[in-house]
C-alpha positions as CSV (number, residue, x, y, z in Angstrom):
1,X,-10.7,6.3,-22.3
2,X,-14.1,7.8,-22.9
3,X,-16.2,10.2,-20.9
4,X,-18.4,7.2,-19.9
5,X,-15.7,5.5,-17.8
6,X,-16.3,5.8,-14.1
7,X,-13.9,7.9,-12.0
8,X,-12.2,6.9,-8.8
9,X,-13.7,10.0,-7.3
10,X,-17.1,8.4,-7.7
11,X,-16.2,4.8,-6.9
12,X,-14.4,5.8,-3.7
13,X,-16.3,9.0,-2.8
14,X,-14.8,10.0,0.5
15,X,-11.5,11.7,0.1
16,X,-9.5,13.8,2.5
17,X,-6.7,16.3,1.7
18,X,-3.2,15.3,2.8
19,X,-1.9,16.0,6.3
20,X,-0.2,19.4,6.4
21,X,2.6,19.2,9.0
22,X,3.5,22.8,8.9
23,X,7.0,22.1,10.4
24,X,9.4,19.4,9.2
25,X,10.8,18.5,12.6
26,X,7.6,16.7,13.7
27,X,8.5,13.8,11.4
28,X,11.7,11.9,10.9
29,X,13.0,8.5,9.8
30,X,14.3,7.8,13.3
31,X,11.9,7.8,16.3
32,X,14.7,8.5,18.8
33,X,15.4,11.7,16.9
34,X,11.8,12.8,17.5
35,X,12.1,12.2,21.2
36,X,15.4,14.2,21.3
37,X,13.6,17.0,19.5
38,X,10.8,17.0,22.0
39,X,13.2,17.1,24.8
40,X,15.1,20.0,23.3
41,X,11.9,22.0,22.6
42,X,10.4,21.5,26.1
43,X,13.7,22.4,27.7
44,X,13.9,25.7,25.8
45,X,12.2,28.8,27.1
46,X,10.8,32.1,25.8
47,X,12.1,33.3,22.5
48,X,14.2,30.2,22.0
49,X,11.3,27.8,22.4
50,X,9.3,30.0,19.9
51,X,12.2,29.8,17.4
52,X,12.5,26.1,17.7
53,X,8.8,25.5,17.5
54,X,8.6,27.4,14.1
55,X,5.1,28.9,14.6
56,X,2.6,29.2,11.7
57,X,-0.8,30.9,11.5
58,X,-2.4,27.6,12.4
59,X,-0.1,26.5,15.3
60,X,1.9,28.4,17.9
61,X,3.2,27.4,21.3
62,X,0.4,29.6,22.8
63,X,-2.4,27.9,21.0
64,X,-4.2,24.8,22.3
65,X,-5.6,22.0,20.2
66,X,-7.8,19.0,20.7
67,X,-6.3,15.5,21.3
68,X,-6.0,13.4,18.2
69,X,-8.7,10.7,18.0
70,X,-7.5,7.5,19.5
71,X,-4.9,9.1,21.7
72,X,-6.8,9.7,24.9
73,X,-3.7,10.5,27.0
74,X,-2.6,13.3,24.7
75,X,-2.0,16.7,26.2
76,X,-4.5,19.4,25.2
77,X,-3.2,22.4,27.3
78,X,-1.4,25.1,25.5
79,X,2.1,23.9,24.6
80,X,3.6,27.0,26.2
81,X,2.0,26.2,29.5
82,X,2.2,22.4,29.8
83,X,3.8,20.4,27.0
84,X,3.2,17.1,28.8
85,X,5.2,13.9,28.1
86,X,6.6,13.1,24.7
87,X,3.9,11.1,22.7
88,X,5.0,7.8,21.3
89,X,5.9,8.3,17.6
90,X,3.7,6.5,15.1
91,X,4.6,5.1,11.7
92,X,3.6,7.1,8.7
93,X,4.2,7.2,5.0
94,X,6.1,10.4,4.4
95,X,7.0,10.1,0.8
96,X,6.3,7.3,-1.8
97,X,7.9,4.2,-0.3
98,X,9.4,6.1,2.6
99,X,8.0,5.0,5.9
100,X,9.0,7.4,8.7
101,X,7.7,8.4,12.1
102,X,5.5,11.2,13.4
103,X,4.9,12.9,16.8
104,X,1.1,12.5,17.1
105,X,0.3,15.8,18.8
106,X,-2.3,18.0,17.1
107,X,-0.7,21.1,18.8
108,X,2.3,20.6,16.5
109,X,0.6,19.8,13.2
110,X,-1.1,22.5,11.1
111,X,-3.7,20.2,9.6
112,X,-3.7,16.7,11.2
113,X,-7.0,15.5,9.6
114,X,-8.7,14.1,12.7
115,X,-11.3,12.3,10.5
116,X,-8.4,10.0,9.2
117,X,-7.2,9.3,12.7
118,X,-10.7,8.2,13.7
119,X,-10.7,5.4,11.1
120,X,-7.0,4.5,11.4
121,X,-6.7,0.9,12.7
122,X,-5.3,-2.5,11.8
123,X,-8.0,-3.0,9.2
124,X,-7.5,0.2,7.3
125,X,-5.8,0.9,4.0
126,X,-5.2,4.3,2.5
127,X,-5.1,5.0,-1.3
128,X,-3.3,8.1,-2.2
129,X,-3.4,10.0,-5.6
130,X,0.1,11.4,-6.3
131,X,-0.1,14.7,-8.1
132,X,2.1,13.7,-11.0
133,X,2.2,9.9,-10.8
134,X,0.5,7.3,-13.0
135,X,0.0,4.9,-10.1
136,X,-1.9,5.0,-6.8
137,X,0.0,4.6,-3.6
138,X,-1.5,2.2,-1.1
139,X,-0.3,2.0,2.5
140,X,-1.4,0.6,5.8
141,X,0.2,3.6,7.5
142,X,-1.3,7.1,7.7
143,X,0.0,9.2,4.8
144,X,1.5,12.4,6.0
145,X,3.1,15.2,3.9
146,X,2.7,16.4,0.4
147,X,1.5,13.2,-1.2
148,X,-2.0,14.0,-2.5
149,X,-5.6,13.3,-1.7
150,X,-6.2,10.3,0.6
151,X,-9.0,7.8,0.2
152,X,-9.5,5.4,3.1
153,X,-10.8,2.0,2.1
154,X,-13.2,1.9,5.0
155,X,-15.4,4.7,6.5
156,X,-15.5,3.3,10.0
157,X,-13.1,1.5,12.3
158,X,-13.0,-2.3,12.1
159,X,-13.5,-2.3,8.3
160,X,-17.3,-2.3,8.8
161,X,-18.3,0.2,6.1
162,X,-16.5,0.4,2.7
163,X,-15.7,3.8,1.2
164,X,-17.3,2.7,-2.0
165,X,-20.3,4.0,-4.0
166,X,-23.4,2.4,-2.2
167,X,-24.6,-0.6,-4.2
168,X,-21.3,-1.2,-6.0
169,X,-20.3,-4.4,-4.3
170,X,-23.7,-5.9,-4.8
171,X,-23.7,-5.0,-8.5
172,X,-20.2,-6.5,-9.0
173,X,-21.1,-9.6,-7.1
174,X,-24.1,-10.2,-9.3
175,X,-22.3,-9.4,-12.5
176,X,-19.3,-11.6,-11.8
177,X,-21.1,-14.5,-10.0
178,X,-19.6,-14.2,-6.6
179,X,-18.9,-12.0,-3.6
180,X,-16.9,-8.9,-4.2
181,X,-15.0,-7.4,-1.2
182,X,-13.8,-3.8,-0.7
183,X,-10.2,-5.1,-1.1
184,X,-11.1,-6.7,-4.4
185,X,-12.3,-3.3,-5.7
186,X,-9.0,-1.7,-4.5
187,X,-7.0,-4.4,-6.2
188,X,-8.9,-3.9,-9.4
189,X,-8.2,-0.2,-9.2
190,X,-4.5,-0.9,-8.8
191,X,-4.6,-3.1,-11.9
192,X,-6.9,-1.2,-14.2
193,X,-7.0,2.5,-13.1
194,X,-5.3,5.1,-15.1
195,X,-5.0,8.9,-14.8
196,X,-7.0,10.8,-17.5
197,X,-8.0,14.3,-18.4
198,X,-11.2,14.1,-16.2
199,X,-9.4,12.5,-13.2
200,X,-8.3,9.0,-12.3
201,X,-10.4,6.7,-14.5
202,X,-11.4,3.1,-13.5
203,X,-13.0,1.0,-16.2
204,X,-14.9,-1.9,-14.7
205,X,-14.8,-5.1,-16.7
206,X,-18.0,-6.4,-18.1
207,X,-16.5,-9.9,-18.5
208,X,-16.0,-12.0,-15.3
209,X,-12.8,-13.5,-16.7
210,X,-11.3,-10.1,-17.2
211,X,-12.4,-9.2,-13.7
212,X,-10.6,-12.3,-12.2
213,X,-7.5,-11.6,-14.2
214,X,-7.4,-8.0,-12.9
215,X,-7.9,-9.1,-9.4
216,X,-5.0,-11.5,-9.6
217,X,-2.7,-8.8,-10.9
218,X,-4.1,-6.3,-8.4
219,X,-3.6,-8.6,-5.4
220,X,0.1,-9.1,-6.4
221,X,0.5,-5.3,-6.7
222,X,-1.1,-4.7,-3.3
223,X,1.0,-7.4,-1.6
224,X,4.1,-5.7,-2.9
225,X,3.1,-2.2,-1.9
226,X,2.1,-3.3,1.7
227,X,5.5,-5.0,2.2
228,X,4.2,-7.3,4.9
229,X,2.1,-4.8,6.8
230,X,-1.0,-6.0,8.6
231,X,0.7,-9.3,9.4
232,X,1.0,-10.3,5.7
233,X,3.8,-12.3,4.2
234,X,6.6,-10.0,3.0
235,X,7.0,-10.3,-0.8
236,X,10.0,-12.2,-2.2
237,X,11.9,-12.1,-5.4
238,X,11.4,-15.1,-7.7
239,X,13.9,-17.9,-8.1
240,X,15.0,-17.8,-4.4
241,X,16.9,-14.5,-4.9
242,X,17.0,-12.4,-1.8
243,X,18.8,-9.1,-1.1
244,X,21.1,-9.3,1.9
245,X,23.2,-6.9,3.9
246,X,26.7,-8.1,2.8
247,X,28.7,-5.6,4.8
248,X,27.9,-3.2,7.6
249,X,28.0,0.6,7.4
250,X,31.3,1.9,8.8
251,X,30.8,5.6,8.2
252,X,28.0,8.0,7.4
253,X,27.0,7.5,3.7
254,X,27.8,10.7,1.7
255,X,26.3,9.0,-1.4
256,X,24.7,5.8,-2.5
257,X,26.3,4.0,-5.5
258,X,25.2,1.1,-7.7
259,X,27.4,-1.5,-9.4
260,X,25.3,-3.0,-12.2
261,X,27.5,-6.0,-12.9
262,X,27.5,-7.3,-9.3
263,X,24.0,-5.8,-8.6
264,X,25.5,-4.2,-5.4
265,X,24.2,-1.1,-3.6
266,X,27.0,0.7,-1.8
267,X,26.7,3.3,1.0
268,X,29.2,4.3,3.7
269,X,31.2,1.1,3.4
270,X,28.0,-1.0,3.6
271,X,26.7,-3.1,0.8
272,X,23.4,-4.8,-0.1
273,X,23.1,-7.3,-2.9
274,X,21.6,-8.6,-5.1
275,X,19.8,-5.4,-6.0
276,X,18.2,-5.8,-9.4
277,X,18.6,-3.0,-11.8
278,X,14.9,-2.4,-11.8
279,X,15.0,-1.5,-8.1
280,X,17.9,0.9,-8.6
281,X,16.2,2.6,-11.5
282,X,12.7,2.8,-10.0
283,X,11.5,6.4,-10.1
284,X,8.6,8.4,-8.8
285,X,8.1,11.8,-10.3
286,X,11.5,11.6,-12.0
287,X,13.4,10.8,-8.8
288,X,15.1,7.5,-8.0
289,X,13.3,6.1,-4.9
290,X,16.5,4.7,-3.4
291,X,18.4,8.0,-3.8
292,X,15.5,9.9,-2.2
293,X,15.3,7.4,0.6
294,X,18.9,8.0,1.5
295,X,18.7,11.7,1.1
296,X,15.8,11.8,3.6
297,X,18.0,10.0,6.2
298,X,20.7,12.6,5.8
299,X,18.5,15.7,5.8
300,X,19.4,16.6,9.4
301,X,23.1,16.7,8.3
302,X,22.5,19.0,5.4
303,X,24.2,22.4,5.4
304,X,20.9,24.2,5.7
305,X,19.5,22.1,8.5
306,X,18.7,24.3,11.5
307,X,17.0,24.1,14.9
308,X,15.2,20.9,15.7
309,X,15.5,19.6,12.1
310,X,19.3,19.4,12.7
311,X,18.8,16.9,15.5
312,X,19.2,13.3,14.4
313,X,21.4,10.3,14.8
314,X,25.2,10.9,14.9
315,X,25.8,7.4,13.5
316,X,23.9,5.5,10.8
317,X,21.3,3.4,12.6
318,X,21.4,-0.4,12.0
319,X,17.6,-0.3,11.7
320,X,17.9,1.7,8.5
321,X,20.2,-0.8,6.9
322,X,17.8,-3.6,8.0
323,X,14.9,-1.8,6.2
324,X,16.7,-1.8,2.8
325,X,16.3,-5.4,1.7
326,X,12.5,-5.2,2.0
327,X,12.4,-1.8,0.1
328,X,14.7,-3.2,-2.6
329,X,12.5,-6.3,-3.0
330,X,9.4,-4.2,-3.3
331,X,10.9,-1.9,-6.0
332,X,12.3,-4.8,-8.0
333,X,8.9,-6.6,-8.0
334,X,7.0,-3.4,-9.0
335,X,9.5,-2.9,-11.8
336,X,8.9,-6.4,-13.0
337,X,5.1,-6.0,-12.8
338,X,5.1,-2.6,-14.6
339,X,5.0,-4.1,-18.1
340,X,2.2,-6.5,-17.2
341,X,0.2,-3.7,-15.6
342,X,0.8,-1.4,-18.6
343,X,-0.4,-4.1,-21.0
344,X,-3.5,-5.1,-18.9
345,X,-6.7,-4.5,-20.8
346,X,-10.0,-4.8,-18.9
347,X,-11.9,-5.5,-22.2
348,X,-15.4,-4.3,-22.6
349,X,-16.3,-2.2,-19.7
350,X,-19.4,-1.4,-17.6
351,X,-20.1,2.2,-18.5
352,X,-20.9,5.0,-16.2
353,X,-24.3,5.2,-17.7
354,X,-25.0,1.5,-16.8
355,X,-23.8,2.3,-13.2
356,X,-26.2,5.3,-13.1
357,X,-29.0,3.1,-14.4
358,X,-28.3,0.6,-11.5
359,X,-28.4,3.4,-9.0
360,X,-24.7,3.1,-8.1
361,X,-23.7,6.5,-9.6
362,X,-23.7,9.3,-8.7
363,X,-22.9,8.5,-5.1
364,X,-25.1,10.3,-2.5
365,X,-23.8,13.4,-0.8
366,X,-23.4,11.6,2.5
367,X,-20.9,9.1,1.0
368,X,-18.5,12.0,0.3
369,X,-18.5,13.1,4.0
370,X,-16.9,11.2,6.9
371,X,-19.1,8.8,8.9
372,X,-20.0,9.5,12.5
373,X,-17.7,7.1,14.3
374,X,-17.5,8.5,17.8
375,X,-17.8,6.0,20.6
376,X,-16.5,8.4,23.3
377,X,-16.1,12.1,23.9
378,X,-13.0,13.6,22.4
379,X,-11.0,16.0,24.5
380,X,-10.8,19.5,23.0
381,X,-8.3,22.3,23.7
382,X,-7.6,22.9,27.4
383,X,-9.2,19.7,28.5
384,X,-12.7,20.7,27.4
385,X,-14.7,18.1,25.5
386,X,-15.0,18.9,21.9
387,X,-18.5,19.7,20.5
388,X,-18.9,17.6,17.4
């Protein structure tokens, strides 16, 4: 692609660095484990509490922090003085395709990115640039961990202001003869965007037919990646095939195996099938997603696990087995769509110079900063209201 192709950084100008947890024990695949860790931490005293907390330069038990936006009942006193009740764990995307849980307490998180919590709601989607991946991640859950820069689709709650270069939607609507939505642009990015030497490049089709073809492909990609989030219909394999749990887990899985001939995934005596080969072989950054998913659920049993990180379920939870068919389905469908996406050509493109002439690029400075979305005062450390 040429230097005249628009960049994602300009089309979706507001980007936020990833959440930096600072301590692994604040997130886990099992919400009950997080409640157990909270109980163990609050029951400990003195040096033992300090050791379990795992202080960093940003967060210690003696430091206060503001309540996370949207969590008005959160404790803001110093953790050492008044931990308060355990906050209800919230769903996050911890790794590509790995949905886990997080303790939403800013006193425990080194860099919680409050600006993201302010716009997190049932209308929001987050696009994430993985450092070494060809594809964007898209999730309805807050991305947390070492995933990459996060670009919310909307700058305000309720989906009222798109995180797009001002004027882009109007230009696309005029060019393609119809209304373009923020989700349309995101779907086009999923279909046509590619990493390049200057950054993530997004050619915009000059031809309305190419635009519609890219939207159709992008909507399929988005549906698969969301896996039924936001009340959508969970994706299904074609031909009526559907992965099922064929046998229950009887012992903690020490490894996950795959039988190609019968398309069966085996773990701890449990089995799931049919599992298409594309799902088993699906990799992100050179690691099989299914193997990484299982490894994350056994991390608390690893020889090096210590302190709160070693607290987790003693038996394999049924809920984890129940998550597998949906994950297998998504991976299989993405594997099937990969050749189509790789072959997709947007045709003649709107150049960055044309977008500049139309006043769409470069985006104004304010579009790269978070919007002011406060509808109430936010409680700061120690119960004082934050000055924003």
